[in-house]
C-alpha positions in Angstrom: 0.2 0.1 0.1 2.8 2.7 1.2 4.6 1.6 -2.5 1.8 2.9 -4.6 0.7 5.8 -2.3 4.0 7.1 -1.9 3.2 7.9 2.0 3.0 6.7 5.6 0.1 4.4 7.2 -1.2 5.9 9.8 -1.7 4.2 12.9 -5.3 3.6 12.6 -4.5 2.3 9.3 -2.2 -0.2 11.4 -4.7 -1.1 13.7 -6.9 -1.9 11.1 -4.5 -3.8 9.2 -4.2 -6.1 11.9 -7.8 -6.5 12.5 -9.6 -6.6 9.2 -6.8 -6.8 6.0 -9.9 -7.0 3.3 -11.0 -4.1 4.3 -7.8 -2.2 4.4 -7.2 -3.4 0.8 -10.6 -2.2 -0.7 -10.0 1.1 0.9 -6.6 1.4 -0.4 -7.6 0.4 -3.9 -10.3 2.8 -3.5 -7.7 5.8 -2.7 -5.4 4.8 -5.2 -8.5 5.8 -8.0 -9.5 8.9 -6.3 -6.3 10.7 -5.8 -4.6 9.2 -9.3 -1.9 7.4 -7.7 0.3 5.2 -10.4 -1.3 3.8 -13.1 -4.8 4.8 -12.0 -4.1 8.7 -12.9 -4.7 7.4 -16.6 -7.9 8.6 -17.7 -9.2 10.5 -14.5 -11.0 13.7 -15.5 -9.4 15.8 -12.6 -6.0 16.0 -11.9 -4.4 15.0 -8.8 -3.8 18.7 -7.6 -7.3 19.4 -8.3 -8.6 16.4 -6.1 -5.9 17.2 -3.3 -7.5 20.9 -3.0 -11.0 19.2 -3.0 -9.6 17.2 -0.2 -8.1 19.8 1.9 -11.7 21.5 1.6 -13.8 18.4 2.5 -11.0 17.6 5.4 -11.0 21.1 6.7 -14.7 21.0 7.3 -15.0 18.0 9.2 -11.4 18.9 10.9 -10.1 15.9 9.7 -6.4 15.2 11.2 -5.0 14.9 7.6 -5.8 18.5 6.0 -2.1 19.2 6.5 -0.8 16.2 4.9 -3.2 16.8 1.7 -2.3 20.9 2.2 1.6 19.5 1.7 0.6 17.1 -1.5 -1.5 19.9 -3.1 1.6 22.3 -3.0 3.6 19.7 -3.8 1.8 19.1 -7.0 2.1 22.5 -8.1 -0.9 24.1 -6.5 -0.2 27.7 -4.9 -0.7 29.0 -1.5 -3.7 31.0 -3.2 -5.2 28.0 -4.6 -5.3 26.3 -1.0 -6.5 29.4 0.7 -9.5 29.7 -1.9 -10.4 25.7 -1.2 -10.7 26.7 2.2 -12.9 29.9 1.6 -15.0 27.3 -0.6 -15.5 25.1 2.8 -16.0 28.0 5.0 -19.1 29.3 2.4 -20.7 26.0 2.9 -19.6 24.8 6.7 -18.7 27.9 8.1 -15.8 29.9 9.4 -14.9 27.5 11.8 -13.8 25.3 8.3 -11.8 28.3 7.2 -9.8 29.0 10.1 -9.4 25.2 11.1 -7.7 24.5 7.6 -5.4 28.2 7.4 -4.2 27.1 10.8 -3.2 23.9 9.1 -1.5 25.9 6.5 0.1 28.5 8.8 1.4 26.0 10.7 3.0 24.2 7.9 4.7 26.9 6.7 6.4 27.6 9.8 7.8 24.0 9.7 9.8 25.1 6.3 
C-alpha cells in the first residue's frame, strides 16, 4: 500500500490492518483511484492537484487530522498557496468560518515548519 501511495500508513490503518486486511486493501484501492496514484491517473477527468484541493476543503470542514498532509500534497503537486486558501474559502461558505480557521491554521503551521 505505501509504495503505490508514496506515503506513510497512519497508525489507525496499521491497527485496522491487524483486524481487517481485506477491508483495508479495498480502502487502499479506492484511495489509489480517487487520488490518481500510479497508473490510476490515466483517464481520470480531475487532476491529482485538483483532487487534493477538494480533499483539503472537505477535511477542513470536518477538522480532519490529515488536513495538513493534504495541503502539503496539493502544494507539492503545483497548487499555489492562493489556491489552497480559496479551497478553504469554499469550505467556509458551505460549512462555516471554523473550517476556514482550521484550514488556515494547518497551512500556517505547515509554512512555519519550513
